[in-house]
Each structure stands twice: as structure tokens, then as C-alpha cells.
N, C-alpha and C positions, 0 to 999 in steps of 0.2 A: 403502361404500354404506350409507346409513342404513336403519333398520327402521321398520315401521309396523304398527299393529294391524289385524287383519282387519276390525273394525267400521268403521274409518276408510276402509279400502280399498273396502268394499262400499257406502259412502254417498257417496263423492266424485262419482260420476256422477249419482246421483239428485239431489244438491243442486247440481250443476253448479259445484262448487267450482273446477274447473280454469279457469273463466272469470273468477273474481274474485281468485284468489290472485296474489301477486306472482310475477314470472318465476322467481326463484331459490328459492321455497318448495318443499320436497321433498314430493312426492305419490306415492301408490302407482304402481308401474311396470306392473302387470299388464295394464292396458288397452292401454297403448302397445305392450307386448310382443306381445300377441295381435293387435293391428291390424297391426303390422309383419310378423309371421309370416304372417298371412293374405295380405298383399300379395305376399310372396315366393311363397306357394303359388299366387297368381294370375298369376305370371309376371314379377314385378318383382324383379330381383336386388338384392343389398345395395348395390352401387355406384350403382344408379339411385336407390334410396331415399335414400341418403346425399347424393347430388347435389341431390335435391329439398329435403331438409331443411337442407342446408348444414353437414353434420357429416362427420367422417372415416368412411371405410368401416369401419375397425376399431371405431369407436364404434357403428356400426349393427350390426355383427356381434356386439358385446358385448351390445347391447340384446336381440337375439333368442336369444342363447346360453342353453343350459341352465344353471341355477344350479349352482355347485360343490356337491359332496357336503356335506350337512349344512345347506345354506341353502335357504330357501323362496322361491319366486317371489312368493308373496303378500306377502312382507315386504320386497321390494326397492323402492327409491324412485328417482325421477328428478326433475329440476326441472319445475315446473308449465309453464314455457314450452315445453319439449320435448314434454310430454304434449299440450298444445294443438296444436302443430305436427303431431304424428303423427296426432291425431284429424282435423284438417283435411285432411291428405293422404289418409287413409283414406276420408273422405267423398267426396273428389274422384275417387279411382281405383277404388273398390270395385265399380263396374259396368263398368269398362273393362279387358279382359284385357291383361296385360303381354306383352312381346315374348320373354321367355326361357323356353324349354322346359327348359333346364338348371335354372333356379331352381324351376320347378314340380316337377321330378323330385326335387331335393334336399329340398324341403319335404315331398313325399310320403313319402320315406324317413324323415323325422323325425316324421311324423304330424301336421303342422300343418294346421289347418282353413282352409278357404276363407272369404272374406269373408261370403258369404251363409249360411254355416253357423253364424254367431254371431248371437245375438239382440242387437239394437242396445241394448236396455234392460238387458242383463245382462253385456255384454262386460267391464265393469269390476269385476264381482262375482267375487271369488276362488273362490266356490263354484259358479259357472256352468260348464256344459260345452257344447261345440259341438254343434249339432244335425246329426248325421251322416245320420240318416234319421228323418223324422217322418211318421206316417201319419194322425194325428188331433190335435186340440187347437185352442185359440183362435188360434194364430199360423200355422195351416196355410196360409191364403190368402196371408199375407205371405211365408212361405218359398217358396211356389210362384211368386209373382210375381218374387221376387228370382232364383230359379233360372232362370225363363224369360228374364229380362232378361240374365243372364249367358250363356245359350246363344245368344240372338239376337245379342249383341255378338260372340261368337266367330264365328258364321256370317257376319255382315256383314263381318268382317275377313278372310274367305276360308277359314276352317277348314271341313273336311268334318264331317259328323255324327260320324264315328269319332274324328277328332282332338279335336273339342269335348268328346266324352264322356271321352276320356283326360285332357284338361286339367282338367275340372270334376269328375272322379271320379264320373261317372255311367255308366250303361250306354248303349250306342248306341241301344237301343230307346227308352230314356227321352228321349234327345235328339230322336229322330224323332217321338215323341209330342208333345213340346213344340213342335216346328216345325209339326206338323200342326194343333195347337190354335191356333197363331198365324196360321194361314192358309197354311201351307206356303211354297213358293217365292215366291208372289205377295206375301207380307208382307215379303219380303226384297229385292225388286227395287229397284235403284238405277239412276239414269241412266248409260248407257254400259255396262251389264252385261247379258249375255244370261242366259236361264234356265239354259242349260247350265253357267254359272259356279256355280250353286247346287246342282248334282247332289249327292246324298248318297252317300257311300261306304258300300257294303253288304258 
């Protein structure tokens, strides 16, 4: 695998270089790695992601794997085409919980962040860190909206407040507050479903 300088890695997203480089041009892998790991943490196993991207499961696992001792994730590179495909897949799935609790648990043990814990403008920056908990700052409203969307998506798919909290690494109380702020059960009603279907697990 080729290497890259940190400066190039931190500017590729801001300059949108992934959209203009030829498919085989090597670009920093860190953004694709973070996006892929985040989707695993959101319930999409490696075989699902591999199928979406048209790559081997082993290649998907290699993409998300921890670098060998002595190697830096910030210096890994992948083809620009793969970077674009992963970014497109992430944009499509980041608000829709995946089906695999096993994938969620595996990602949790590895410490991988969820999609909404990454700042969209910083995910390709090697120096950026996931936002595990934010109490103030200019992006607070954006983070809150993303967290709310993720909770509502879980509940609409049939999860209880307790299960949604476990999947999203939140407290059950936080999930219940989000549901209350969104209008509670009334905001979640769908044709053919009774209010009892939306009972929160306490």
C-alpha cells in the first residue's frame, strides 16, 4: 500500500479531489476507513458493505482493519474510485440503521464511532476525532438533528427505546427525551400500526 503526506490527506475532502481524480489515482484511505467502520457500527456487516460496493468481503475487512504495528492509518491509500464509492454508500446509509446487532457489537468492542458522531467536514482529516459527546459549540444543532434522525429511524423500524439506546450508544433516558421532543408516539404513527406498537421499554 502506498503512503501519503498528512497535508494531502487533510485537504482532499475540502478540495473535493475525490471527484476529479482518475479512478486508479491513489488517495488517502482514512475517510473511507472511518465511513466503513461507522456503517459497521450502525449495523451493516462487512459482507453487506462488500456486496454494495462490489468488492470481496476480505477486501472490506482489510479496509476497516487496524494497521499493522509500525504503520499509520493516516498514511494508507486506496484508489480514488473506491473512495468515491464508499463516500456515496455512506451518504445513502448513514441515516438508516443496518440489520445486524452482531456487527454493532463487534464495532462497539473495537471502539468504532457511529455515522452521526463524525463531523461531515472533518471525517477525511487525519487529525479529526469523533464527537462522542458534545454539550456546546457551533455544530451542536447539527449533531442533535442527526442523533434525533437516527433514533427515529430505529423506532420506526420497530426498536424499543431500550434497544435503540443500546444500538446508538445512548442512554435510554436520552432516547425517550428525543422521542418526546419529536412529538412522542404521535410523530411515529404509520398506517396499519397501533399506538401499542410504539410502547417504550422501561
